[in-house]
LUMFIKOL-401392 format. One record per residue: residue in three letters; residue number from 0; z, x, y of N, C-alpha, C, O, CB in turn; chain. Coordinates in nm, 3 decimals. Each point is the difference from the previous one (the first is absolute). Glycine has a CB too. Layout:
LUMFIKOL-401392
 resn resi     n.Z     n.X     n.Y    ca.Z    ca.X    ca.Y     c.Z     c.X     c.Y     o.Z     o.X     o.Y    cb.Z    cb.X    cb.Y chain
  Ala  NUM       Z       X       Y       Z       X       Y       Z       X       Y       Z       X       Y       Z       X       Y     A
...
***
This chain:
LUMFIKOL-401392
 resn resi     n.Z     n.X     n.Y    ca.Z    ca.X    ca.Y     c.Z     c.X     c.Y     o.Z     o.X     o.Y    cb.Z    cb.X    cb.Y chain
  Met    0   0.497   2.049  -0.193  -0.113   0.004  -0.022  -0.105   0.022  -0.055  -0.092  -0.082  -0.002   0.187   0.074   0.087     A
  His    1  -0.100   0.149  -0.153  -0.077  -0.005  -0.122  -0.041  -0.095  -0.119  -0.113  -0.001  -0.050   0.198   0.169   0.123     A
  Glu    2   0.021  -0.248  -0.111   0.015  -0.057  -0.083  -0.088  -0.141   0.015  -0.040  -0.074  -0.089   0.258   0.217   0.062     A
  Glu    3  -0.233  -0.153   0.162  -0.061  -0.102   0.086  -0.146   0.027  -0.023  -0.087  -0.087  -0.006   0.277   0.069   0.185     A
  Ile    4  -0.209   0.165  -0.191  -0.154  -0.007   0.069  -0.070   0.029  -0.133  -0.119  -0.028  -0.013   0.146   0.127   0.286     A
  Ala    5   0.059  -0.031  -0.393  -0.013  -0.058  -0.144  -0.063  -0.112  -0.045  -0.122  -0.016   0.000   0.291   0.107   0.001     A
  Thr    6  -0.066  -0.188  -0.048  -0.021  -0.119   0.033  -0.156  -0.057   0.063  -0.111  -0.014  -0.053   0.372   0.056   0.076     A
  Ile    7  -0.213  -0.065   0.104  -0.141  -0.039   0.049  -0.160   0.055  -0.025  -0.105  -0.054   0.034   0.281   0.013   0.115     A
  Lys    8  -0.148   0.183  -0.229  -0.114   0.087  -0.008  -0.020  -0.037  -0.178  -0.116   0.025  -0.034   0.173   0.198   0.269     A
  Lys    9   0.011  -0.265  -0.326   0.055  -0.056  -0.098  -0.084  -0.125  -0.001  -0.108   0.002  -0.061   0.341   0.111   0.076     A
  Ala   10  -0.196  -0.213   0.042  -0.028  -0.143   0.057  -0.135  -0.010   0.029  -0.060  -0.100  -0.041   0.273   0.073   0.138     A
  Phe   11  -0.291   0.139  -0.011  -0.089  -0.045   0.056  -0.117   0.133   0.038  -0.057   0.041   0.101   0.239  -0.252  -0.028     A
  Pro   12  -0.177   0.250  -0.237  -0.067   0.106  -0.021  -0.129   0.032   0.053  -0.072  -0.097   0.026   0.196   0.070  -0.186     A
  Gly   13  -0.181   0.175   0.188  -0.121   0.028   0.109  -0.009  -0.068   0.105  -0.109  -0.016   0.056  -0.007   0.069  -0.205     A
  Lys   14   0.227  -0.106   0.194   0.006  -0.036   0.199   0.047   0.068   0.050   0.102   0.051  -0.046  -0.081  -0.228   0.069     A
  Asn   15  -0.088   0.223   0.132   0.114   0.100   0.072   0.062  -0.189   0.052  -0.025  -0.119  -0.022  -0.116   0.476   0.145     A
  Trp   16   0.256  -0.246  -0.025   0.054  -0.103   0.095   0.077   0.090   0.078   0.015   0.120  -0.023  -0.006  -0.335  -0.118     A
  Ala   17   0.052   0.129   0.262   0.061   0.004   0.101   0.082  -0.063   0.058  -0.009  -0.123  -0.007  -0.121   0.194   0.000     A
  Thr   18   0.231  -0.017   0.077   0.121  -0.096   0.042  -0.067  -0.050   0.156  -0.002   0.098   0.074   0.249   0.049  -0.218     A
  Gln   19  -0.270  -0.199   0.172  -0.008  -0.084   0.134   0.048  -0.110   0.036   0.007  -0.088  -0.086  -0.153   0.171   0.079     A
  Phe   20   0.195  -0.111   0.151   0.094  -0.096   0.042  -0.105  -0.158   0.056  -0.083  -0.035   0.083   0.290   0.279  -0.001     A
  Ile   21  -0.153  -0.280  -0.162  -0.095  -0.145  -0.005   0.092  -0.102   0.091   0.123   0.008   0.011  -0.241   0.019  -0.289     A
  Ser   22   0.006  -0.153   0.358   0.099  -0.087   0.004   0.027  -0.100  -0.090  -0.090  -0.018  -0.082   0.057   0.070   0.268     A
  Val   23   0.155  -0.142  -0.199   0.046  -0.093  -0.088  -0.104  -0.120  -0.020  -0.019  -0.074  -0.097   0.255   0.147   0.165     A
  Asn   24  -0.291  -0.067   0.046  -0.156  -0.129   0.054  -0.110   0.062  -0.135  -0.018  -0.062  -0.105   0.018   0.051   0.484     A
  Glu   25  -0.054   0.121  -0.353  -0.064   0.010  -0.076  -0.025   0.053  -0.136  -0.103   0.048  -0.046   0.088  -0.083   0.231     A
  Leu   26   0.158   0.014  -0.256   0.005  -0.027  -0.174   0.015  -0.132  -0.039   0.080  -0.079   0.051   0.028   0.282  -0.089     A
  Arg   27  -0.184  -0.226  -0.049  -0.031  -0.103  -0.126   0.009   0.010  -0.124  -0.042   0.090  -0.072  -0.070  -0.136   0.188     A
  Val   28   0.165  -0.044  -0.140   0.016  -0.061  -0.170  -0.089   0.065  -0.075  -0.109  -0.013   0.054   0.165  -0.217  -0.008     A
  Gln   29  -0.066   0.304  -0.160  -0.111   0.023  -0.088  -0.026  -0.105  -0.062   0.078  -0.078  -0.056  -0.040   0.280   0.031     A
  Arg   30  -0.169  -0.204   0.035  -0.097  -0.119  -0.084   0.025   0.037  -0.158  -0.089   0.056  -0.064  -0.133  -0.080   0.262     A
  His   31   0.350  -0.009  -0.260  -0.019   0.083  -0.136  -0.061  -0.126  -0.088   0.047  -0.113   0.005   0.180   0.314   0.010     A
  Pro   32  -0.342  -0.161  -0.099  -0.074  -0.074  -0.102   0.064  -0.088  -0.060  -0.028  -0.120  -0.011  -0.087   0.277  -0.021     A
  Lys   33   0.236  -0.080  -0.025   0.064  -0.143  -0.110   0.051  -0.095   0.081  -0.023  -0.120  -0.012   0.110   0.247  -0.183     A
  Arg   34  -0.009  -0.072   0.290   0.126  -0.060   0.061  -0.031  -0.090   0.144   0.085  -0.074   0.050   0.053   0.296  -0.160     A
  Tyr   35  -0.297  -0.198   0.175  -0.023  -0.081   0.131   0.010  -0.122  -0.047   0.116  -0.041  -0.004  -0.260   0.181   0.131     A
  Asn   36   0.063  -0.213  -0.165  -0.038  -0.141  -0.020   0.142  -0.099  -0.054  -0.006  -0.123   0.002  -0.267   0.223  -0.068     A
  Leu   37   0.383  -0.033   0.025   0.144  -0.053  -0.024   0.054   0.029   0.149   0.047  -0.097   0.059  -0.007   0.154  -0.343     A
  Tyr   38  -0.042   0.068   0.350   0.052  -0.035   0.134  -0.078  -0.064   0.093   0.061  -0.027   0.103   0.059   0.196  -0.135     A
  Ala   39  -0.224  -0.198   0.028  -0.051  -0.052   0.114   0.045  -0.192  -0.025  -0.014  -0.096   0.076  -0.219   0.339  -0.042     A
  Glu   40   0.283  -0.235  -0.159   0.053  -0.157  -0.028   0.104  -0.015   0.112   0.036  -0.104   0.054  -0.062   0.089  -0.334     A
  Leu   41   0.053   0.095   0.295   0.155   0.007   0.103  -0.010  -0.018   0.124   0.096  -0.020   0.074  -0.009   0.169  -0.192     A
  Phe   42  -0.225  -0.142   0.159  -0.057  -0.047   0.176  -0.026  -0.140  -0.051  -0.013  -0.040  -0.115  -0.137   0.272   0.255     A
  Glu   43   0.146  -0.312   0.004  -0.088  -0.023   0.028  -0.141  -0.030   0.003  -0.062   0.050   0.094   0.226   0.003  -0.079     A
  Pro   44  -0.248  -0.145  -0.125  -0.164   0.049  -0.042  -0.057   0.040   0.128   0.060  -0.026   0.104  -0.111  -0.142  -0.303     A
  Gly   45  -0.020   0.208   0.199  -0.115   0.077   0.098   0.071   0.084   0.137  -0.059   0.026   0.105  -0.129  -0.243  -0.172     A
  Ser   46   0.335   0.252   0.029   0.081   0.065   0.117  -0.063   0.146   0.021  -0.062   0.061  -0.087   0.296  -0.198   0.028     A
  Glu   47  -0.209   0.181   0.179  -0.057   0.154   0.029   0.104   0.091  -0.023  -0.024   0.120   0.007  -0.132  -0.183   0.169     A
  Asn   48   0.278   0.016  -0.205   0.103   0.052  -0.001   0.021   0.102  -0.139   0.065   0.104  -0.005   0.004  -0.315   0.164     A
  Val   49  -0.131   0.158  -0.248  -0.009   0.087  -0.153   0.032   0.095  -0.015   0.097   0.035  -0.067  -0.229  -0.103   0.025     A
  Leu   50   0.066   0.125   0.092   0.011   0.190   0.029   0.123   0.063   0.080   0.068   0.097  -0.033  -0.329  -0.102   0.060     A
  Asn   51   0.270  -0.064   0.069   0.091   0.046   0.102   0.145   0.024  -0.043   0.058  -0.081  -0.072  -0.204  -0.039   0.222     A
  Met   52   0.224   0.270  -0.092   0.121  -0.052  -0.118   0.090  -0.040   0.157   0.121   0.018  -0.020  -0.116   0.187  -0.287     A
  Asp   53  -0.018  -0.229   0.376   0.092  -0.049   0.093   0.046  -0.108  -0.046   0.120  -0.024   0.009  -0.210   0.113   0.158     A
  Tyr   54  -0.011  -0.190  -0.233  -0.019  -0.124  -0.057   0.061  -0.029  -0.147   0.035  -0.108  -0.047  -0.237   0.118   0.193     A
  Ser   55   0.204   0.126  -0.206   0.030  -0.022  -0.122   0.148  -0.044  -0.065   0.109   0.009   0.057  -0.297   0.141  -0.038     A
  Pro   56   0.159  -0.203  -0.163   0.165  -0.063  -0.081   0.071   0.133   0.068   0.067  -0.025   0.100  -0.120  -0.117  -0.404     A
  His   57   0.046   0.313   0.251   0.099   0.049   0.064   0.058   0.021   0.093   0.120   0.024   0.007  -0.172   0.005  -0.109     A
  Cys   58  -0.051  -0.038   0.218   0.060   0.021   0.153   0.125  -0.124   0.014   0.120   0.019   0.016  -0.391   0.079   0.110     A
  Glu   59   0.184  -0.255  -0.141   0.108  -0.129  -0.037   0.081   0.006  -0.015   0.079  -0.049   0.080  -0.155  -0.025  -0.143     A
  Phe   60   0.146   0.179  -0.120   0.105  -0.015  -0.036   0.090   0.073   0.059   0.114  -0.043  -0.014  -0.203  -0.023  -0.150     A
  Leu   61   0.076   0.199   0.248   0.026   0.099   0.064   0.056  -0.084   0.121   0.123  -0.001   0.014  -0.297   0.185  -0.119     A
  Arg   62   0.086  -0.262   0.204   0.104  -0.091   0.051   0.089  -0.127  -0.017   0.094  -0.024   0.076  -0.218   0.132   0.009     A
  Met   63   0.092  -0.175  -0.173   0.092  -0.065  -0.083   0.111   0.058  -0.006   0.100  -0.029   0.065  -0.249  -0.047  -0.176     A
  Tyr   64   0.138   0.164   0.031   0.134   0.058  -0.035   0.046   0.077   0.162   0.107   0.047  -0.038  -0.171   0.003  -0.276     A
  Ile   65   0.057  -0.019   0.418   0.050   0.049   0.104   0.073  -0.128   0.060   0.122   0.001   0.018  -0.300   0.199   0.006     A
  Lys   66   0.098  -0.314   0.009   0.013  -0.138   0.047   0.133  -0.050  -0.083   0.088  -0.055   0.066  -0.366   0.010  -0.015     A
  Cys   67   0.295   0.058  -0.173   0.103  -0.055  -0.123   0.089   0.086   0.045   0.097  -0.059   0.050  -0.223  -0.014  -0.269     A
  Lys   68   0.135   0.222   0.222   0.137   0.101   0.066   0.061  -0.012   0.096   0.118   0.036   0.012  -0.195   0.093  -0.078     A
  Arg   69  -0.019  -0.204   0.193   0.010   0.053   0.141   0.134  -0.159  -0.050   0.122   0.015   0.006  -0.437   0.147   0.201     A
  Ala   70   0.242  -0.304  -0.252   0.075  -0.107  -0.022   0.101  -0.013  -0.059   0.081  -0.087   0.031  -0.229   0.034  -0.009     A
  Gly   71   0.171   0.174  -0.162   0.168   0.031  -0.072  -0.062  -0.128  -0.103   0.089  -0.055  -0.065   0.174   0.145   0.298     A
  Val   72  -0.384  -0.138  -0.252  -0.045  -0.063  -0.104  -0.058   0.006  -0.120  -0.082   0.092   0.006   0.098  -0.140   0.143     A
  Lys   73  -0.017   0.007  -0.237  -0.057   0.095  -0.109  -0.131   0.000  -0.025  -0.065  -0.103   0.020   0.248   0.082  -0.115     A
  Phe   74  -0.246   0.148   0.043  -0.152  -0.015  -0.016  -0.090  -0.006  -0.108  -0.041   0.099  -0.062   0.085  -0.011   0.223     A
  Val   75  -0.084  -0.238  -0.188  -0.002  -0.066  -0.116  -0.148   0.076  -0.007  -0.078  -0.031   0.089   0.251  -0.223  -0.086     A
  Trp   76  -0.220   0.355  -0.105  -0.122   0.043  -0.015  -0.113  -0.014  -0.090  -0.100   0.070  -0.022   0.228   0.031   0.113     A
  Ser   77  -0.068  -0.249  -0.154  -0.101  -0.085  -0.103  -0.019  -0.089   0.045   0.000  -0.096  -0.077   0.046   0.147  -0.092     A
  Val   78  -0.072  -0.078   0.314  -0.075  -0.066   0.109  -0.112   0.050   0.080  -0.070  -0.074   0.069   0.263  -0.004  -0.067     A
  Thr   79  -0.210   0.232  -0.015  -0.122   0.045   0.103  -0.102   0.078  -0.053  -0.005   0.048  -0.114   0.154  -0.043   0.282     A
  Arg   80  -0.238   0.005  -0.070  -0.075  -0.001  -0.085  -0.070   0.141  -0.086  -0.096   0.012  -0.077   0.092  -0.225   0.224     A
  Tyr   81   0.061   0.266  -0.115   0.070   0.163  -0.055   0.031  -0.019  -0.186  -0.051   0.044  -0.102   0.225   0.012   0.393     A
  Tyr   82  -0.081  -0.132  -0.261   0.039  -0.056  -0.169  -0.131  -0.043  -0.060  -0.049   0.046  -0.103   0.295  -0.154   0.152     A
  Lys   83  -0.301   0.008   0.032  -0.126  -0.053  -0.066  -0.072   0.028  -0.076  -0.030  -0.039  -0.113   0.035  -0.007   0.236     A
  Met   84  -0.066   0.191   0.012  -0.068   0.087  -0.066  -0.020   0.065  -0.094  -0.107   0.017  -0.058   0.121  -0.039   0.181     A
  His   85   0.102   0.072  -0.150   0.033   0.078  -0.154   0.013  -0.108  -0.129  -0.035   0.027  -0.115   0.190   0.170   0.252     A
  Asp   86  -0.103  -0.312  -0.098  -0.004  -0.113  -0.065  -0.161  -0.036  -0.020  -0.052   0.024  -0.109   0.298  -0.094   0.207     A
  Leu   87  -0.300   0.029  -0.023  -0.183   0.007  -0.074  -0.046   0.144  -0.064  -0.088   0.013  -0.085  -0.004  -0.183   0.293     A
  Tyr   88   0.170   0.274  -0.149  -0.041   0.144  -0.086   0.028   0.003  -0.178  -0.062   0.064  -0.084   0.141   0.070   0.333     A
  Gly   89   0.056  -0.241  -0.271   0.004   0.000  -0.145   0.094   0.051  -0.014   0.024   0.035  -0.116  -0.209  -0.033   0.055     A
  Lys   90   0.305   0.034   0.186   0.122   0.063  -0.035   0.084  -0.107  -0.050  -0.012  -0.120   0.027  -0.007   0.302   0.138     A
  Pro   91   0.118  -0.118  -0.252   0.105  -0.057  -0.017   0.112  -0.013   0.120   0.001   0.077   0.096  -0.073  -0.006  -0.320     A
  His   92   0.188  -0.204   0.202   0.079  -0.007   0.156   0.107   0.114   0.008   0.053   0.040   0.104  -0.069  -0.315  -0.084     A
  His   93   0.036   0.317  -0.134   0.122   0.139  -0.043  -0.086   0.131   0.108   0.060   0.068   0.083   0.020  -0.135  -0.437     A
  Leu   94  -0.174   0.073   0.335  -0.105   0.146   0.063  -0.022  -0.031   0.128   0.001   0.094   0.079  -0.147  -0.032  -0.277     A
  Ile   95   0.124  -0.187   0.245  -0.037  -0.021   0.128   0.152  -0.016   0.055  -0.012   0.020   0.121  -0.247  -0.132  -0.155     A
  Val   96   0.391   0.087   0.008   0.074  -0.023   0.074   0.033   0.190  -0.002   0.083   0.045   0.079  -0.012  -0.365  -0.120     A
  Ala   97  -0.130   0.392  -0.036   0.058   0.112   0.015  -0.110   0.072   0.128   0.041   0.069   0.093   0.084  -0.064  -0.377     A
  Lys   98  -0.283  -0.044   0.258  -0.081   0.040   0.105   0.103  -0.042   0.134   0.072   0.077   0.063  -0.333  -0.115  -0.206     A
  Cys   99   0.245  -0.092   0.161   0.084  -0.065   0.123   0.135   0.125   0.048   0.026   0.030   0.116  -0.078  -0.332  -0.233     A
  Ser  100   0.093   0.334   0.043   0.198   0.043   0.025  -0.047   0.155   0.033   0.076   0.062   0.076   0.123  -0.232  -0.303     A
  Lys  101  -0.349   0.261   0.162  -0.043   0.103   0.038  -0.074   0.013   0.124   0.009   0.110   0.056   0.008  -0.087  -0.267     A
  Phe  102  -0.105  -0.133   0.278  -0.025  -0.002   0.070   0.109  -0.064   0.150  -0.029   0.045   0.111  -0.177  -0.015  -0.313     A
  Ile  103   0.277  -0.091   0.194   0.098   0.046   0.107   0.100   0.121  -0.017   0.043   0.034   0.110  -0.063  -0.267  -0.066     A
  Lys  104   0.068   0.303  -0.141   0.015   0.094   0.037  -0.100   0.149   0.065   0.043   0.074   0.088   0.117  -0.222  -0.236     A
  Met  105  -0.260   0.160   0.099  -0.116   0.038   0.093  -0.009  -0.036   0.116   0.052   0.092   0.064  -0.150  -0.089  -0.216     A
  Phe  106   0.066  -0.079   0.221   0.030  -0.043   0.106   0.127   0.003   0.073   0.008   0.012   0.122  -0.167  -0.108  -0.206     A
  Glu  107   0.238   0.087   0.021   0.159   0.074   0.110   0.014   0.141   0.026   0.057   0.052   0.095   0.090  -0.213  -0.197     A
  Asn  108  -0.234   0.241  -0.037   0.021   0.113   0.011  -0.101   0.031   0.106   0.024   0.034   0.116   0.076   0.001  -0.344     A
  Ile  109  -0.180  -0.047   0.188  -0.110   0.020   0.126   0.047  -0.028   0.149   0.000   0.088   0.085  -0.174  -0.162  -0.256     A
  Asn  110   0.218  -0.076   0.198   0.085  -0.031   0.112   0.110   0.113   0.068   0.024   0.019   0.119  -0.059  -0.249  -0.235     A
  Glu  111   0.086   0.289   0.010   0.113   0.049   0.060  -0.065   0.172  -0.009   0.060   0.057   0.091   0.168  -0.277  -0.174     A
  Thr  112  -0.309   0.308   0.023  -0.059   0.119   0.023  -0.124   0.036   0.064  -0.048   0.108   0.034   0.166  -0.102  -0.194     A
  Lys  113  -0.165  -0.148   0.169  -0.163   0.039   0.002  -0.094   0.114  -0.067  -0.074   0.084   0.052   0.143  -0.173   0.138     A
  Asn  114  -0.035   0.057  -0.333  -0.050   0.131  -0.077  -0.071  -0.077  -0.130   0.054  -0.093  -0.059   0.160   0.292   0.138     A
  Met  115  -0.344  -0.144  -0.113  -0.018  -0.066  -0.119  -0.130   0.079  -0.086  -0.051   0.096   0.058   0.153  -0.335   0.066     A
  Thr  116  -0.142   0.212  -0.220  -0.085   0.066  -0.094  -0.148  -0.081   0.119   0.010  -0.116   0.039   0.169   0.138  -0.372     A
  Leu  117  -0.282   0.053   0.363  -0.099  -0.067   0.118  -0.107  -0.027  -0.116  -0.056   0.069  -0.085   0.100   0.074   0.358     A
  Pro  118  -0.043  -0.285  -0.232  -0.090  -0.035  -0.069  -0.145   0.037   0.015  -0.034   0.060   0.102   0.195  -0.201  -0.115     A
  Val  119  -0.279   0.100  -0.109  -0.076   0.027   0.005  -0.154  -0.081   0.017  -0.029  -0.104  -0.059   0.220   0.241  -0.025     A
  Val  120  -0.282  -0.062   0.181  -0.078  -0.145   0.021  -0.140   0.040  -0.002  -0.009   0.123  -0.003   0.183  -0.248   0.156     A
  Ile  121  -0.307   0.054  -0.152  -0.087   0.024   0.011  -0.112  -0.076   0.140  -0.004  -0.118   0.032   0.102   0.185  -0.296     A
  Arg  122  -0.166   0.030   0.316  -0.086  -0.011   0.137  -0.091  -0.124  -0.076  -0.079   0.033  -0.088   0.066   0.262   0.227     A
  Lys  123   0.028  -0.436  -0.101  -0.125  -0.057   0.041  -0.079  -0.030   0.101   0.034   0.067   0.097   0.043  -0.108  -0.226     A
  Asp  124  -0.166  -0.029   0.152  -0.068  -0.014   0.105   0.048   0.030   0.166  -0.036   0.079   0.087  -0.046  -0.228  -0.275     A
  Asp  125   0.194   0.025   0.179   0.080  -0.022   0.134   0.155   0.009  -0.055   0.067  -0.048   0.091  -0.261  -0.124   0.045     A
  Tyr  126   0.273   0.207  -0.233   0.091  -0.011  -0.030   0.050   0.119  -0.127  -0.066   0.097  -0.035   0.012  -0.346   0.146     A
  Tyr  127   0.152   0.219  -0.149   0.047   0.116  -0.101   0.090  -0.121  -0.111   0.085  -0.086   0.025  -0.050   0.361   0.183     A
  Glu  128  -0.098  -0.235  -0.328   0.051  -0.096  -0.137   0.083   0.048  -0.070  -0.030   0.069  -0.097  -0.146  -0.151   0.067     A
  Ile  129   0.308   0.053   0.066   0.078   0.085  -0.083   0.048  -0.009  -0.172   0.046  -0.103  -0.051   0.014   0.111   0.296     A
  Trp  130  -0.077   0.088  -0.299  -0.004   0.023  -0.167   0.130  -0.004  -0.034   0.041  -0.077  -0.086  -0.235   0.225   0.062     A
  Asp  131   0.286  -0.049   0.103   0.147  -0.012  -0.078   0.082   0.001   0.147  -0.028   0.084   0.085  -0.006   0.070  -0.362     A
  Gly  132   0.137  -0.256   0.299   0.062   0.007   0.055   0.008  -0.102   0.131   0.028   0.018   0.119  -0.043   0.188  -0.252     A
  His  133  -0.019  -0.310   0.064   0.020  -0.165   0.060   0.157  -0.022   0.023   0.022  -0.031   0.118  -0.238  -0.082  -0.268     A
  His  134   0.314   0.120   0.085   0.148  -0.023   0.024   0.038   0.086   0.127   0.086  -0.039   0.080  -0.032  -0.002  -0.341     A
  Arg  135  -0.111   0.139   0.272   0.041   0.149   0.065  -0.033  -0.063   0.203   0.065  -0.019   0.103  -0.193   0.262  -0.391     A
  Val  136  -0.014  -0.253   0.238  -0.088  -0.080   0.130   0.069  -0.123   0.037   0.030  -0.008   0.120  -0.261   0.081  -0.199     A
  Ala  137   0.263  -0.169   0.004   0.041  -0.140   0.087   0.174   0.040   0.072   0.038  -0.045   0.108  -0.204  -0.165  -0.321     A
  Cys  138   0.252   0.307   0.119   0.104   0.022   0.045  -0.001   0.046   0.154   0.079  -0.034   0.088  -0.026   0.069  -0.327     A
  Cys  139  -0.178   0.062   0.249  -0.058   0.075   0.111  -0.004  -0.093   0.093   0.088   0.015   0.085  -0.215   0.142  -0.199     A
  Ile  140   0.052  -0.257   0.132  -0.063  -0.167   0.053   0.112  -0.065   0.053   0.001  -0.034   0.118  -0.177  -0.014  -0.302     A
  Val  141   0.309   0.019   0.080   0.070  -0.093   0.021   0.113   0.077   0.142   0.081  -0.053   0.076  -0.129  -0.072  -0.375     A
  Leu  142  -0.003   0.280   0.281   0.136   0.074   0.050  -0.086   0.070   0.125   0.032   0.097   0.068   0.145  -0.039  -0.325     A
  Lys  143  -0.282  -0.131   0.263  -0.136  -0.024   0.198   0.027   0.166   0.034   0.038   0.045   0.108   0.041  -0.373   0.081     A
  Met  144  -0.124   0.437  -0.362  -0.069   0.121   0.079  -0.126  -0.037   0.003  -0.053  -0.083  -0.074   0.189   0.265   0.011     A
  Gly  145  -0.198  -0.108   0.167  -0.081  -0.049   0.036  -0.114   0.104  -0.096  -0.098  -0.067  -0.029   0.221  -0.050   0.279     A
  Lys  146  -0.132   0.249  -0.301  -0.075   0.024  -0.020   0.074   0.160  -0.137   0.065   0.092   0.049  -0.221  -0.255   0.231     A
  Ile  147   0.128   0.162  -0.429   0.069   0.049  -0.102  -0.131   0.120  -0.008  -0.108  -0.005   0.058   0.280  -0.233  -0.189     A
  Ala  148  -0.125   0.331   0.048  -0.019   0.096  -0.056  -0.083  -0.019  -0.167   0.067  -0.037  -0.096   0.150   0.113   0.273     A
  Cys  149  -0.367  -0.044  -0.192  -0.020  -0.075  -0.095  -0.103   0.116  -0.080  -0.037   0.102   0.058   0.086  -0.371   0.069     A
  Arg  150  -0.091   0.234  -0.281  -0.012   0.135  -0.042  -0.121  -0.060  -0.029   0.003  -0.078  -0.095   0.213   0.221   0.017     A
  Val  151  -0.352  -0.125   0.153  -0.176  -0.043  -0.014  -0.047   0.037  -0.080   0.044   0.114  -0.016  -0.096  -0.116   0.181     A
  Leu  152  -0.022  -0.023  -0.244  -0.071   0.059  -0.095  -0.112  -0.014   0.019  -0.042  -0.111   0.032   0.175   0.097  -0.159     A
  Gly  153  -0.235   0.146   0.109  -0.141   0.028   0.049  -0.047  -0.071  -0.145   0.046  -0.068  -0.093  -0.051   0.325   0.280     A
  Asp  154  -0.152  -0.173  -0.128  -0.088  -0.048  -0.134  -0.011   0.128  -0.120   0.016   0.113   0.045  -0.182  -0.284   0.133     A
  Glu  155   0.149   0.162  -0.281   0.020   0.093  -0.131  -0.087   0.118   0.106  -0.080  -0.013   0.093   0.077  -0.171  -0.392     A
  Glu  156   0.059   0.286   0.238  -0.056   0.157   0.018  -0.097   0.020  -0.122  -0.058   0.108  -0.016   0.290   0.001   0.133     A
***
């Protein structure tokens, strides 16, 4: 826990934070300035769901993984929007495959243990923007966890 706190304080200097249980419906994708336009290409033009984590490539990836696992068929990562997202970000195939594998392991671990490092979020007008933890939040959404503990960053001191 102390390492987690030190990491948060190092990544977000001068910020206050508190742990808070937040409905997964209130959590939104970070509007990353360098990646947002690429990310938005994964959705239909004008889609209102671009920032909604439930419609994210992350959740879609996990749902496809579960469906394939239950059906006993091979899960082909390269046809997912999650794979395409990382491709748009310029990652080479072998790194995307490693990312997909790591994501599935994370999902299985959270499913089994219900433990994870808390996502870091910032309060916006009527939602919370995820700054760190998109994969963890996607796992919780797909596992139908209604509320999850998050680190909520406050204003600078």
